[in-house]
C-alpha positions in Angstrom: 202.0 132.7 -22.4 198.2 131.0 -21.2 197.9 132.3 -17.5 196.4 129.9 -15.1 193.8 131.7 -14.6 192.5 131.5 -17.5 193.5 127.5 -17.2 191.6 126.5 -13.8 188.4 128.3 -15.6 189.0 126.5 -18.1 188.9 123.6 -16.5 186.1 124.6 -14.5 183.4 124.9 -16.9 184.3 121.6 -18.4 184.0 119.8 -15.0 180.9 121.9 -15.5 178.8 120.9 -18.6 176.8 122.8 -20.5 173.3 122.5 -20.6 170.0 124.5 -21.1 168.6 126.1 -24.1 172.2 127.1 -26.3 173.6 123.5 -24.8 175.2 122.9 -27.7 176.6 126.4 -28.3 178.0 126.7 -25.4 179.4 123.4 -25.9 181.0 123.8 -29.4 182.5 127.3 -27.9 184.2 125.7 -24.1 185.5 122.8 -26.8 187.0 125.4 -28.7 188.5 127.4 -26.0 189.9 123.7 -25.4 192.2 123.6 -28.8 193.2 126.8 -28.4 194.5 126.4 -25.7 196.1 123.1 -25.8 196.7 124.5 -29.0 199.0 127.6 -26.9 200.7 124.8 -23.8 201.9 123.3 -26.5 203.8 126.2 -28.6 204.7 127.0 -24.9 206.0 123.7 -24.0 208.2 123.3 -27.4 209.3 127.0 -26.6 210.7 125.5 -23.0 212.3 122.4 -25.2 214.1 125.2 -27.7 215.9 126.6 -24.0 213.4 129.6 -25.1 212.3 131.6 -22.2 210.7 134.7 -20.5 213.9 137.5 -18.9 212.0 138.1 -15.4 214.1 141.3 -15.1 213.2 142.8 -18.8 210.0 140.1 -20.0 212.0 139.9 -23.5 211.3 135.9 -24.6 215.3 135.2 -24.8 217.5 131.9 -25.8 219.4 129.2 -23.3 221.9 129.4 -25.6 223.4 133.6 -25.5 222.5 133.2 -21.7 222.7 129.9 -19.6 221.3 131.2 -16.2 217.8 130.0 -16.5 215.8 130.7 -13.6 212.0 130.3 -13.8 
């Protein structure tokens, strides 16, 4: 699961950009982080669309077919 603070950190890096000596390497690292974050967000979205969620009481991923009460 992507944490909000990690996504915000990455967005800030994208806004600031890179410069200096290792700019190309830094840009590639930011791009790799972006792809990883986007991939994780897509997986989480797909799980939610399938009716999966993480129980706030126990922290276990569940399927809404077995428990129809979903709270976020």
